[in-house]
DRENFILUM-966217 format. One record per residue (C-alpha): x, y, z. Coordinates in pm, whole numbers, plus 50000, padded with zeros to 5 digits. Example, Ala and Ser with C-alpha at 12.3 -4.5 7.8 and 13.67 -1.06 7.14 Angstrom:
BEGIN
<node><x>51230</x><y>49550</y><z>50780</z></node>
<node><x>51367</x><y>49894</y><z>50714</z></node>
! end
This chain:
BEGIN
<node><x>50000</x><y>50000</y><z>50000</z></node>
<node><x>50132</x><y>50344</y><z>49907</z></node>
<node><x>50238</x><y>50563</y><z>50196</z></node>
<node><x>50048</x><y>50880</y><z>50274</z></node>
<node><x>50233</x><y>51215</y><z>50282</z></node>
<node><x>50201</x><y>51212</y><z>50661</z></node>
<node><x>50364</x><y>50870</y><z>50683</z></node>
<node><x>50642</x><y>50978</y><z>50446</z></node>
<node><x>50727</x><y>51279</y><z>50664</z></node>
<node><x>50687</x><y>51088</y><z>50991</z></node>
<node><x>50919</x><y>50804</y><z>50887</z></node>
<node><x>51181</x><y>51011</y><z>50704</z></node>
<node><x>51491</x><y>51189</y><z>50827</z></node>
<node><x>51496</x><y>51563</y><z>50885</z></node>
<node><x>51659</x><y>51718</y><z>50578</z></node>
<node><x>51846</x><y>52046</y><z>50557</z></node>
<node><x>51541</x><y>52218</y><z>50406</z></node>
<node><x>51318</x><y>52090</y><z>50685</z></node>
<node><x>51566</x><y>52214</y><z>50944</z></node>
<node><x>51578</x><y>52551</y><z>50764</z></node>
<node><x>51198</x><y>52576</y><z>50765</z></node>
<node><x>51182</x><y>52475</y><z>51131</z></node>
<node><x>51462</x><y>52720</y><z>51208</z></node>
<node><x>51260</x><y>52996</y><z>51043</z></node>
<node><x>50969</x><y>52920</y><z>51276</z></node>
<node><x>51207</x><y>52966</y><z>51571</z></node>
<node><x>51311</x><y>53302</y><z>51426</z></node>
<node><x>50947</x><y>53406</y><z>51383</z></node>
<node><x>50871</x><y>53310</y><z>51740</z></node>
<node><x>51175</x><y>53513</y><z>51845</z></node>
<node><x>51013</x><y>53813</y><z>51675</z></node>
<node><x>50698</x><y>53741</y><z>51873</z></node>
<node><x>50907</x><y>53744</y><z>52189</z></node>
<node><x>51063</x><y>54079</y><z>52110</z></node>
<node><x>50734</x><y>54233</y><z>51995</z></node>
<node><x>50549</x><y>54126</y><z>52310</z></node>
<node><x>50826</x><y>54227</y><z>52549</z></node>
<node><x>50900</x><y>54558</y><z>52375</z></node>
<node><x>50633</x><y>54728</y><z>52586</z></node>
<node><x>50807</x><y>54603</y><z>52902</z></node>
<node><x>51137</x><y>54756</y><z>52793</z></node>
<node><x>50957</x><y>55081</y><z>52708</z></node>
<node><x>50727</x><y>55090</y><z>53014</z></node>
<node><x>50950</x><y>55296</y><z>53247</z></node>
<node><x>50996</x><y>55565</y><z>52980</z></node>
<node><x>50625</x><y>55570</y><z>52894</z></node>
<node><x>50525</x><y>55595</y><z>53260</z></node>
<node><x>50768</x><y>55882</y><z>53318</z></node>
<node><x>50682</x><y>56079</y><z>53003</z></node>
<node><x>50303</x><y>56057</y><z>53039</z></node>
<node><x>50284</x><y>56017</y><z>53420</z></node>
<node><x>50091</x><y>55691</y><z>53391</z></node>
<node><x>49970</x><y>55548</y><z>53727</z></node>
<node><x>50042</x><y>55183</y><z>53808</z></node>
<node><x>49688</x><y>55053</y><z>53767</z></node>
<node><x>49659</x><y>55213</y><z>53421</z></node>
<node><x>50009</x><y>55094</y><z>53326</z></node>
<node><x>49902</x><y>54739</y><z>53410</z></node>
<node><x>49633</x><y>54760</y><z>53141</z></node>
<node><x>49875</x><y>54912</y><z>52890</z></node>
<node><x>50109</x><y>54617</y><z>52950</z></node>
<node><x>49818</x><y>54381</y><z>52887</z></node>
<node><x>49679</x><y>54523</y><z>52562</z></node>
<node><x>49878</x><y>54312</y><z>52316</z></node>
<node><x>49790</x><y>54006</y><z>52526</z></node>
<node><x>49422</x><y>54084</y><z>52474</z></node>
<node><x>49492</x><y>54124</y><z>52103</z></node>
<node><x>49677</x><y>53793</y><z>52103</z></node>
<node><x>49376</x><y>53624</y><z>52261</z></node>
<node><x>49142</x><y>53752</y><z>51991</z></node>
<node><x>49396</x><y>53685</y><z>51716</z></node>
<node><x>49462</x><y>53328</y><z>51828</z></node>
<node><x>49092</x><y>53242</y><z>51831</z></node>
<node><x>48981</x><y>53425</y><z>51515</z></node>
<node><x>49293</x><y>53417</y><z>51299</z></node>
<node><x>49411</x><y>53075</y><z>51419</z></node>
<node><x>49108</x><y>52921</y><z>51247</z></node>
<node><x>49214</x><y>53090</y><z>50922</z></node>
<node><x>49524</x><y>52870</y><z>50918</z></node>
<node><x>49299</x><y>52563</y><z>50903</z></node>
<node><x>49077</x><y>52712</y><z>50632</z></node>
<node><x>49319</x><y>52903</y><z>50408</z></node>
<node><x>49657</x><y>52749</y><z>50487</z></node>
<node><x>49943</x><y>52784</y><z>50734</z></node>
<node><x>50170</x><y>52982</y><z>50500</z></node>
<node><x>49932</x><y>53265</y><z>50395</z></node>
<node><x>49818</x><y>53306</y><z>50756</z></node>
<node><x>50176</x><y>53345</y><z>50879</z></node>
<node><x>50256</x><y>53600</y><z>50608</z></node>
<node><x>49939</x><y>53799</y><z>50673</z></node>
<node><x>49996</x><y>53804</y><z>51048</z></node>
<node><x>50356</x><y>53920</y><z>51001</z></node>
<node><x>50224</x><y>54215</y><z>50802</z></node>
<node><x>49978</x><y>54306</y><z>51077</z></node>
<node><x>50252</x><y>54280</y><z>51341</z></node>
<node><x>50486</x><y>54505</y><z>51146</z></node>
<node><x>50215</x><y>54766</y><z>51094</z></node>
<node><x>50124</x><y>54768</y><z>51463</z></node>
<node><x>50485</x><y>54813</y><z>51571</z></node>
<node><x>50533</x><y>55100</y><z>51323</z></node>
<node><x>50225</x><y>55281</y><z>51451</z></node>
<node><x>50310</x><y>55265</y><z>51824</z></node>
<node><x>50569</x><y>55549</y><z>51813</z></node>
<node><x>50307</x><y>55778</y><z>51656</z></node>
<node><x>50086</x><y>55756</y><z>51967</z></node>
<node><x>50044</x><y>56074</y><z>52170</z></node>
<node><x>49863</x><y>55918</y><z>52464</z></node>
<node><x>49772</x><y>55597</y><z>52642</z></node>
<node><x>49452</x><y>55534</y><z>52444</z></node>
<node><x>49615</x><y>55543</y><z>52101</z></node>
<node><x>49918</x><y>55348</y><z>52226</z></node>
<node><x>49687</x><y>55077</y><z>52360</z></node>
<node><x>49504</x><y>55057</y><z>52026</z></node>
<node><x>49825</x><y>54995</y><z>51831</z></node>
<node><x>49943</x><y>54738</y><z>52087</z></node>
<node><x>49607</x><y>54563</y><z>52045</z></node>
<node><x>49664</x><y>54552</y><z>51668</z></node>
<node><x>50014</x><y>54410</y><z>51715</z></node>
<node><x>49872</x><y>54143</y><z>51943</z></node>
<node><x>49616</x><y>54039</y><z>51682</z></node>
<node><x>49896</x><y>53952</y><z>51441</z></node>
<node><x>50103</x><y>53775</y><z>51704</z></node>
<node><x>49810</x><y>53561</y><z>51818</z></node>
<node><x>49721</x><y>53443</y><z>51469</z></node>
<node><x>50084</x><y>53368</y><z>51392</z></node>
<node><x>50134</x><y>53157</y><z>51707</z></node>
<node><x>49849</x><y>52922</y><z>51619</z></node>
<node><x>49971</x><y>52883</y><z>51259</z></node>
<node><x>50334</x><y>52832</y><z>51366</z></node>
<node><x>50244</x><y>52559</y><z>51613</z></node>
<node><x>50058</x><y>52364</y><z>51345</z></node>
<node><x>50337</x><y>52421</y><z>51091</z></node>
<node><x>50609</x><y>52284</y><z>51318</z></node>
<node><x>50405</x><y>51977</y><z>51413</z></node>
<node><x>50342</x><y>51901</y><z>51044</z></node>
<node><x>50696</x><y>51963</y><z>50913</z></node>
<node><x>50865</x><y>51744</y><z>51176</z></node>
<node><x>50910</x><y>51369</y><z>51164</z></node>
<node><x>50759</x><y>51155</y><z>51440</z></node>
<node><x>51086</x><y>51091</y><z>51620</z></node>
<node><x>51175</x><y>51454</y><z>51687</z></node>
<node><x>50833</x><y>51618</y><z>51714</z></node>
<node><x>50853</x><y>51628</y><z>52095</z></node>
<node><x>51185</x><y>51814</y><z>52060</z></node>
<node><x>51122</x><y>52059</y><z>51776</z></node>
<node><x>50792</x><y>52187</y><z>51916</z></node>
<node><x>50956</x><y>52306</y><z>52240</z></node>
<node><x>51253</x><y>52441</y><z>52042</z></node>
<node><x>51020</x><y>52654</y><z>51832</z></node>
<node><x>50864</x><y>52806</y><z>52143</z></node>
<node><x>51211</x><y>52866</y><z>52288</z></node>
<node><x>51248</x><y>53129</y><z>52020</z></node>
<node><x>51018</x><y>53350</y><z>52227</z></node>
<node><x>51249</x><y>53411</y><z>52526</z></node>
<node><x>51552</x><y>53401</y><z>52296</z></node>
<node><x>51402</x><y>53687</y><z>52096</z></node>
<node><x>51321</x><y>53876</y><z>52413</z></node>
<node><x>51676</x><y>53817</y><z>52541</z></node>
<node><x>51851</x><y>53933</y><z>52224</z></node>
<node><x>51594</x><y>54208</y><z>52178</z></node>
<node><x>51658</x><y>54320</y><z>52533</z></node>
<node><x>52027</x><y>54368</y><z>52463</z></node>
<node><x>51946</x><y>54565</y><z>52148</z></node>
<node><x>51673</x><y>54762</y><z>52326</z></node>
<node><x>51917</x><y>54864</y><z>52600</z></node>
<node><x>52144</x><y>55018</y><z>52336</z></node>
<node><x>51847</x><y>55186</y><z>52169</z></node>
<node><x>51729</x><y>55333</y><z>52501</z></node>
<node><x>52077</x><y>55470</y><z>52565</z></node>
<node><x>52072</x><y>55645</y><z>52226</z></node>
<node><x>51706</x><y>55754</y><z>52206</z></node>
<node><x>51373</x><y>55732</y><z>52389</z></node>
<node><x>51124</x><y>55445</y><z>52420</z></node>
<node><x>50993</x><y>55496</y><z>52065</z></node>
<node><x>51316</x><y>55361</y><z>51920</z></node>
<node><x>51240</x><y>55017</y><z>52066</z></node>
<node><x>50928</x><y>54989</y><z>51849</z></node>
<node><x>51101</x><y>55113</y><z>51534</z></node>
<node><x>51359</x><y>54839</y><z>51586</z></node>
<node><x>51088</x><y>54575</y><z>51629</z></node>
<node><x>50900</x><y>54694</y><z>51321</z></node>
<node><x>51212</x><y>54676</y><z>51105</z></node>
<node><x>51295</x><y>54323</y><z>51217</z></node>
<node><x>50937</x><y>54203</y><z>51166</z></node>
<node><x>50906</x><y>54346</y><z>50815</z></node>
<node><x>51245</x><y>54202</y><z>50718</z></node>
<node><x>51118</x><y>53853</y><z>50811</z></node>
<node><x>50838</x><y>53858</y><z>50551</z></node>
<node><x>51049</x><y>53772</y><z>50242</z></node>
<node><x>51246</x><y>53511</y><z>50438</z></node>
<node><x>50921</x><y>53342</y><z>50539</z></node>
<node><x>50794</x><y>53352</y><z>50180</z></node>
<node><x>51099</x><y>53161</y><z>50051</z></node>
<node><x>51168</x><y>52922</y><z>50340</z></node>
<node><x>50824</x><y>52804</y><z>50456</z></node>
<node><x>50605</x><y>52618</y><z>50203</z></node>
<node><x>50252</x><y>52504</y><z>50272</z></node>
<node><x>50241</x><y>52189</y><z>50486</z></node>
<node><x>50152</x><y>51854</y><z>50324</z></node>
<node><x>49902</x><y>51783</y><z>50603</z></node>
<node><x>49696</x><y>52091</y><z>50519</z></node>
<node><x>49710</x><y>52018</y><z>50146</z></node>
<node><x>49588</x><y>51662</y><z>50205</z></node>
<node><x>49308</x><y>51773</y><z>50433</z></node>
<node><x>49179</x><y>52070</y><z>50228</z></node>
<node><x>49271</x><y>51945</y><z>49877</z></node>
<node><x>49312</x><y>52269</y><z>49682</z></node>
<node><x>49384</x><y>52265</y><z>49307</z></node>
<node><x>49705</x><y>52072</y><z>49227</z></node>
<node><x>49728</x><y>51945</y><z>49585</z></node>
<node><x>49932</x><y>51635</y><z>49494</z></node>
<node><x>50176</x><y>51836</y><z>49281</z></node>
<node><x>50225</x><y>52088</y><z>49562</z></node>
<node><x>50273</x><y>51810</y><z>49817</z></node>
<node><x>50536</x><y>51640</y><z>49603</z></node>
<node><x>50715</x><y>51969</y><z>49541</z></node>
<node><x>50752</x><y>52008</y><z>49917</z></node>
<node><x>50855</x><y>51644</y><z>49964</z></node>
<node><x>51122</x><y>51683</y><z>49693</z></node>
<node><x>51252</x><y>51995</y><z>49865</z></node>
<node><x>51269</x><y>51798</y><z>50190</z></node>
<node><x>51456</x><y>51514</y><z>50008</z></node>
<node><x>51177</x><y>51268</y><z>50084</z></node>
<node><x>51004</x><y>51015</y><z>49854</z></node>
<node><x>50712</x><y>51151</y><z>49656</z></node>
<node><x>50353</x><y>51048</y><z>49726</z></node>
<node><x>50197</x><y>50834</y><z>49452</z></node>
<node><x>49844</x><y>50949</y><z>49525</z></node>
<node><x>49638</x><y>51137</y><z>49777</z></node>
<node><x>49474</x><y>50934</y><z>50055</z></node>
<node><x>49107</x><y>50860</y><z>50013</z></node>
<node><x>48905</x><y>51160</y><z>50130</z></node>
<node><x>48686</x><y>51127</y><z>50434</z></node>
<node><x>48329</x><y>51020</y><z>50364</z></node>
<node><x>48227</x><y>51320</y><z>50572</z></node>
<node><x>48446</x><y>51610</y><z>50454</z></node>
<node><x>48564</x><y>51802</y><z>50756</z></node>
<node><x>48574</x><y>52179</y><z>50779</z></node>
<node><x>48756</x><y>52330</y><z>51070</z></node>
<node><x>48524</x><y>52473</y><z>51331</z></node>
<node><x>48546</x><y>52568</y><z>51696</z></node>
<node><x>48243</x><y>52342</y><z>51744</z></node>
<node><x>48462</x><y>52042</y><z>51651</z></node>
<node><x>48688</x><y>52093</y><z>51953</z></node>
<node><x>48399</x><y>52166</y><z>52190</z></node>
<node><x>48233</x><y>51826</y><z>52161</z></node>
<node><x>48349</x><y>51472</y><z>52239</z></node>
<node><x>48607</x><y>51331</y><z>52202</z></node>
<node><x>48805</x><y>51658</y><z>52202</z></node>
<node><x>48597</x><y>51857</y><z>52452</z></node>
<node><x>48767</x><y>51746</y><z>52774</z></node>
<node><x>49123</x><y>51793</y><z>52649</z></node>
<node><x>49031</x><y>52131</y><z>52498</z></node>
<node><x>48889</x><y>52264</y><z>52824</z></node>
<node><x>49158</x><y>52115</y><z>53049</z></node>
<node><x>49450</x><y>52233</y><z>52836</z></node>
<node><x>49293</x><y>52578</y><z>52802</z></node>
<node><x>49242</x><y>52605</y><z>53178</z></node>
<node><x>49594</x><y>52481</y><z>53251</z></node>
<node><x>49754</x><y>52720</y><z>53004</z></node>
<node><x>49538</x><y>53015</y><z>53115</z></node>
<node><x>49620</x><y>52982</y><z>53483</z></node>
<node><x>49993</x><y>52939</y><z>53428</z></node>
<node><x>50047</x><y>53224</y><z>53182</z></node>
<node><x>49853</x><y>53458</y><z>53410</z></node>
<node><x>50142</x><y>53413</y><z>53653</z></node>
<node><x>50409</x><y>53410</y><z>53382</z></node>
<node><x>50305</x><y>53741</y><z>53227</z></node>
<node><x>50273</x><y>53913</y><z>53562</z></node>
<node><x>50635</x><y>53820</y><z>53622</z></node>
<node><x>50788</x><y>53921</y><z>53288</z></node>
<node><x>50576</x><y>54232</y><z>53230</z></node>
<node><x>50642</x><y>54393</y><z>53568</z></node>
<node><x>51015</x><y>54315</y><z>53613</z></node>
<node><x>51154</x><y>54643</y><z>53468</z></node>
<node><x>50908</x><y>54863</y><z>53656</z></node>
<node><x>50962</x><y>54681</y><z>53987</z></node>
<node><x>51339</x><y>54715</y><z>53953</z></node>
<node><x>51306</x><y>55089</y><z>53881</z></node>
<node><x>51077</x><y>55125</y><z>54185</z></node>
<node><x>51357</x><y>54975</y><z>54396</z></node>
<node><x>51573</x><y>55273</y><z>54302</z></node>
<node><x>51767</x><y>55136</y><z>54006</z></node>
<node><x>51765</x><y>55298</y><z>53662</z></node>
<node><x>51567</x><y>55179</y><z>53359</z></node>
<node><x>51867</x><y>55007</y><z>53199</z></node>
<node><x>51911</x><y>54797</y><z>53515</z></node>
<node><x>51546</x><y>54692</y><z>53492</z></node>
<node><x>51597</x><y>54594</y><z>53130</z></node>
<node><x>51908</x><y>54401</y><z>53232</z></node>
<node><x>51718</x><y>54192</y><z>53487</z></node>
<node><x>51447</x><y>54119</y><z>53229</z></node>
<node><x>51714</x><y>54020</y><z>52977</z></node>
<node><x>51862</x><y>53772</y><z>53227</z></node>
<node><x>51512</x><y>53635</y><z>53284</z></node>
<node><x>51466</x><y>53582</y><z>52911</z></node>
<node><x>51802</x><y>53404</y><z>52886</z></node>
<node><x>51695</x><y>53172</y><z>53167</z></node>
<node><x>51365</x><y>53115</y><z>52988</z></node>
<node><x>51538</x><y>53027</y><z>52663</z></node>
<node><x>51761</x><y>52773</y><z>52839</z></node>
<node><x>51465</x><y>52625</y><z>53023</z></node>
<node><x>51258</x><y>52588</y><z>52709</z></node>
<node><x>51540</x><y>52416</y><z>52523</z></node>
<node><x>51611</x><y>52173</y><z>52806</z></node>
<node><x>51243</x><y>52089</y><z>52838</z></node>
<node><x>51249</x><y>51958</y><z>52481</z></node>
<node><x>51540</x><y>51727</y><z>52563</z></node>
<node><x>51377</x><y>51607</y><z>52885</z></node>
<node><x>51049</x><y>51548</y><z>52700</z></node>
<node><x>51224</x><y>51310</y><z>52461</z></node>
<node><x>51301</x><y>51088</y><z>52762</z></node>
<node><x>51000</x><y>51114</y><z>52992</z></node>
<node><x>50728</x><y>51264</y><z>52773</z></node>
<node><x>50605</x><y>51619</y><z>52734</z></node>
<node><x>50331</x><y>51591</y><z>52996</z></node>
<node><x>50559</x><y>51483</y><z>53283</z></node>
<node><x>50822</x><y>51738</y><z>53183</z></node>
<node><x>50563</x><y>52016</y><z>53187</z></node>
<node><x>50436</x><y>51922</y><z>53533</z></node>
<node><x>50792</x><y>51934</y><z>53671</z></node>
<node><x>50843</x><y>52278</y><z>53516</z></node>
<node><x>50513</x><y>52406</y><z>53660</z></node>
<node><x>50616</x><y>52296</y><z>54008</z></node>
<node><x>50946</x><y>52481</y><z>53978</z></node>
<node><x>50768</x><y>52791</y><z>53847</z></node>
<node><x>50533</x><y>52799</y><z>54146</z></node>
<node><x>50819</x><y>52777</y><z>54395</z></node>
<node><x>51046</x><y>53027</y><z>54220</z></node>
<node><x>50779</x><y>53294</y><z>54171</z></node>
<node><x>50734</x><y>53305</y><z>54547</z></node>
<node><x>51110</x><y>53326</y><z>54598</z></node>
<node><x>51115</x><y>53615</y><z>54350</z></node>
<node><x>50854</x><y>53792</y><z>54561</z></node>
<node><x>51093</x><y>53785</y><z>54858</z></node>
<node><x>51409</x><y>53880</y><z>54664</z></node>
<node><x>51640</x><y>54139</y><z>54823</z></node>
<node><x>51705</x><y>54478</y><z>54663</z></node>
<node><x>52034</x><y>54358</y><z>54516</z></node>
<node><x>52062</x><y>54385</y><z>54138</z></node>
<node><x>52292</x><y>54084</y><z>54097</z></node>
<node><x>52072</x><y>53860</y><z>54312</z></node>
<node><x>51759</x><y>53985</y><z>54135</z></node>
<node><x>51912</x><y>53886</y><z>53803</z></node>
<node><x>51987</x><y>53532</y><z>53920</z></node>
<node><x>51647</x><y>53478</y><z>54081</z></node>
<node><x>51466</x><y>53619</y><z>53777</z></node>
<node><x>51668</x><y>53391</y><z>53549</z></node>
<node><x>51582</x><y>53075</y><z>53745</z></node>
<node><x>51216</x><y>53176</y><z>53777</z></node>
<node><x>51192</x><y>53227</y><z>53402</z></node>
<node><x>51379</x><y>52899</y><z>53345</z></node>
<node><x>51090</x><y>52703</y><z>53495</z></node>
<node><x>50808</x><y>52937</y><z>53391</z></node>
<node><x>50900</x><y>52943</y><z>53025</z></node>
<node><x>50977</x><y>52571</y><z>53021</z></node>
<node><x>50619</x><y>52512</y><z>53133</z></node>
<node><x>50484</x><y>52752</y><z>52870</z></node>
<node><x>50687</x><y>52569</y><z>52605</z></node>
<node><x>50537</x><y>52242</y><z>52720</z></node>
<node><x>50186</x><y>52375</y><z>52666</z></node>
<node><x>50256</x><y>52466</y><z>52304</z></node>
<node><x>50379</x><y>52114</y><z>52239</z></node>
<node><x>50081</x><y>51962</y><z>52419</z></node>
<node><x>49834</x><y>52174</y><z>52222</z></node>
<node><x>49991</x><y>52082</y><z>51888</z></node>
<node><x>49988</x><y>51711</y><z>51974</z></node>
<node><x>49637</x><y>51707</y><z>52119</z></node>
<node><x>49441</x><y>51786</y><z>51800</z></node>
<node><x>49411</x><y>51618</y><z>51456</z></node>
<node><x>49529</x><y>51814</y><z>51148</z></node>
<node><x>49191</x><y>51949</y><z>51036</z></node>
<node><x>49145</x><y>52136</y><z>51367</z></node>
<node><x>49507</x><y>52164</y><z>51481</z></node>
<node><x>49541</x><y>52540</y><z>51432</z></node>
<node><x>49184</x><y>52595</y><z>51553</z></node>
<node><x>49245</x><y>52396</y><z>51871</z></node>
<node><x>49583</x><y>52554</y><z>51929</z></node>
<node><x>49438</x><y>52899</y><z>51864</z></node>
<node><x>49151</x><y>52836</y><z>52105</z></node>
<node><x>49384</x><y>52726</y><z>52383</z></node>
<node><x>49635</x><y>53004</y><z>52325</z></node>
<node><x>49360</x><y>53261</y><z>52276</z></node>
<node><x>49171</x><y>53201</y><z>52597</z></node>
<node><x>49501</x><y>53147</y><z>52773</z></node>
<node><x>49626</x><y>53486</y><z>52660</z></node>
<node><x>49297</x><y>53644</y><z>52763</z></node>
<node><x>49374</x><y>53515</y><z>53110</z></node>
<node><x>49735</x><y>53625</y><z>53073</z></node>
<node><x>49614</x><y>53979</y><z>53022</z></node>
<node><x>49471</x><y>53958</y><z>53373</z></node>
<node><x>49816</x><y>53894</y><z>53521</z></node>
<node><x>49975</x><y>54237</y><z>53463</z></node>
<node><x>49641</x><y>54414</y><z>53510</z></node>
<node><x>49560</x><y>54234</y><z>53836</z></node>
<node><x>49911</x><y>54304</y><z>53964</z></node>
<node><x>49865</x><y>54673</y><z>53886</z></node>
<node><x>49542</x><y>54681</y><z>54085</z></node>
<node><x>49700</x><y>54496</y><z>54379</z></node>
<node><x>50006</x><y>54724</y><z>54381</z></node>
<node><x>49781</x><y>55031</y><z>54368</z></node>
<node><x>49600</x><y>54899</y><z>54679</z></node>
<node><x>49925</x><y>54884</y><z>54872</z></node>
<node><x>50026</x><y>54516</y><z>54851</z></node>
<node><x>50398</x><y>54449</y><z>54826</z></node>
<node><x>50577</x><y>54230</y><z>54572</z></node>
<node><x>50577</x><y>53926</y><z>54801</z></node>
<node><x>50201</x><y>53932</y><z>54855</z></node>
<node><x>50122</x><y>53992</y><z>54488</z></node>
<node><x>50357</x><y>53713</y><z>54378</z></node>
<node><x>50198</x><y>53469</y><z>54624</z></node>
<node><x>49845</x><y>53547</y><z>54506</z></node>
<node><x>49927</x><y>53520</y><z>54137</z></node>
<node><x>50147</x><y>53209</y><z>54171</z></node>
<node><x>49835</x><y>53012</y><z>54263</z></node>
<node><x>49773</x><y>52999</y><z>53888</z></node>
<node><x>50066</x><y>52762</y><z>53835</z></node>
<node><x>49938</x><y>52534</y><z>54111</z></node>
<node><x>49592</x><y>52516</y><z>53950</z></node>
<node><x>49762</x><y>52443</y><z>53618</z></node>
<node><x>49933</x><y>52134</y><z>53761</z></node>
<node><x>49600</x><y>51987</y><z>53866</z></node>
<node><x>49438</x><y>52051</y><z>53528</z></node>
<node><x>49722</x><y>51908</y><z>53321</z></node>
<node><x>49733</x><y>51588</y><z>53527</z></node>
<node><x>49375</x><y>51520</y><z>53415</z></node>
<node><x>49453</x><y>51552</y><z>53043</z></node>
<node><x>49468</x><y>51226</y><z>52847</z></node>
<node><x>49686</x><y>51221</y><z>52537</z></node>
<node><x>49783</x><y>50954</y><z>52289</z></node>
<node><x>50122</x><y>50788</y><z>52329</z></node>
<node><x>50421</x><y>51014</y><z>52285</z></node>
<node><x>50735</x><y>50918</y><z>52091</z></node>
<node><x>51046</x><y>50845</y><z>52293</z></node>
<node><x>51411</x><y>50828</y><z>52198</z></node>
<node><x>51503</x><y>50472</y><z>52108</z></node>
<node><x>51836</x><y>50298</y><z>52064</z></node>
<node><x>51811</x><y>50368</y><z>51689</z></node>
<node><x>52092</x><y>50609</y><z>51608</z></node>
<node><x>52008</x><y>50707</y><z>51252</z></node>
<node><x>52055</x><y>51072</y><z>51158</z></node>
<node><x>51788</x><y>51332</y><z>51218</z></node>
! end
């Protein structure tokens, strides 16, 4: 019996072109990391220039997260209907436009609007990227490459933080967004040439010349060509949110969404408020950016190591371990002394576990849904999760405005990671691939 395109990709080695395409998804996620964290680097300057109170600043820090929630849910479904590649390209364009418009804002309202627009593009891209990575990888390394893709997020924030520090030394906060816009727009032609449409989507949606397009991609990936398309389903499937909100996908959809929502509420409180909290301790804005940069480096290392651990023990167990570490470290961060070196170390270890857990969720979401609703399911989970994430910085702003200190706020918000552990333990997934004694090349 002839192999399907999915079987050909699953059983084949990872070629140079596949690695290049997967590497491009890491780069795109790095852009997401810089775009999202750019407001954190700019926050001290914005607060000083416009005299923004803490409770209002909390909402400003949350606006692109709200946009990401809407974008993941609405635009994520577009990747299932119209293709992964066009969705990624369209969302990149929206992101670049939003970043370019932020420096033109003359007040909080207009700034928030442009951050919302940027978030729409980021949210749609995340859902499409997750599906793309799952479908370009072979079976053996899927549990590794999915976390590696998400590791691009803190890596982008880390490298962007170093660049942003130089920009802030030379200009004001607006320069951070001009830098982000330039990098985002430059990624559009690279994406066009390096990321083809995925064979899974072409098989499922069967556009004109589907088999020819599939074989063109398989040839590029140095894999055998497909002789024919698999038999279509007797009941042609169109992606719909309703598909993931009924059995057998309902329980895993709700549990993964709850688990992701409660954890990233804590995660985004932590990363969004670091620069402002450091400045409030009496250090300058560049010191706050330095602590955040160390946190992003720790997050990048944690995300990468989670992928390696997941190859041995499975992504679910690895994510639970990371969540436990995140809960403990966030409370230690809340009691950290006003010492810039110690703050950097504690922030780095906290982000190590927090981002590792976030990386685990992206892998779990991609593996939990079949191809025809993969981007829809991922977008739903990320979308509602990011809606909850928007509550993290905003809730912290309200609590700080009411007089609570960092320790109390960190304790309250860290409960989210504890709830996440309980929810994820209830999720049932199909068997995950493990590393075997087979030592063939990637």
